[in-house]
N, C-alpha and C positions, 0 to 999 in steps of 0.2 A: 295128679292125673294129667295126662297129656291133653292138649287142647283138641286134637283130632278125635280121641276116644270120648272126651266129654261131649263134643258136638254129635258124635254118633249115638251115644246113649240118650242125649236130649231129643234127637230125632225119633228114636224108638219110643220114648215115653210119650212124646206128642202124637205120634201116629196111633199108638194104642189108646190113648185117652180120647182122641178124636173119634176113633171107631166105636169106643164104648159109649160115648155121649150120643153119637148118631144112632146107635142101636137102642139106647134107652129112650130117647125122645121119640123116635118113630114107633117103637113098640108100645110105649105108653099112650101115645096119641091114637094109634090104631085100636088098642083095646078100649080106651076111654070112649071113643066115639063109634065103636063097633064096626070099624072098617077092616080090621085085620082078618076076621073070620066071616065066612059066608053062612050065617045062621038062617037068614030069611031070603036067601038068594042073592044075586048080584044087584048092586046099586050103583048109581052114578058116583056117589062118594067113595065107594070102594075102588072104582076105576081111577079116580083122581089120586087116591091114596097110593095105590100100587104104581101108578105112573110117576108120582113123586119119589117113591122108593128107587125106581130105576134111574131117574134123572139125578137124584142126590148121590147114589152110588157112583155114577159116572163123574160127578163133580168132585166127590171125595177122592176118587182115584186120580183125577187130574191134579188135585191139590197135593197128594202124596208124590206124584211124579215131579212136581215143581220143587217140593221140599228135598227130595232125595237126589235131584239132578246135581246139586252142588257137591254132594258126597261122592258121586261118581267121578267128578272132576278131581277131587282130592286124592282119590285112590290111584288114579292113573299116573 
């Protein structure tokens, strides 16, 4: 397998696994501590949880951009 293709596939696997781990951790944390659903109304913990989701998505997308920036340079 060519090095460029191997690097491309490696980045795809790392991106997918990072997203799956992020979803798993946040979903389990939200369900376990009952922050994911509003059964008893809004709470301060739910606000922090959803704030963390927004911030962590932003950070994950920033990480993806950093990882894939090198690939863009190789293609051109």
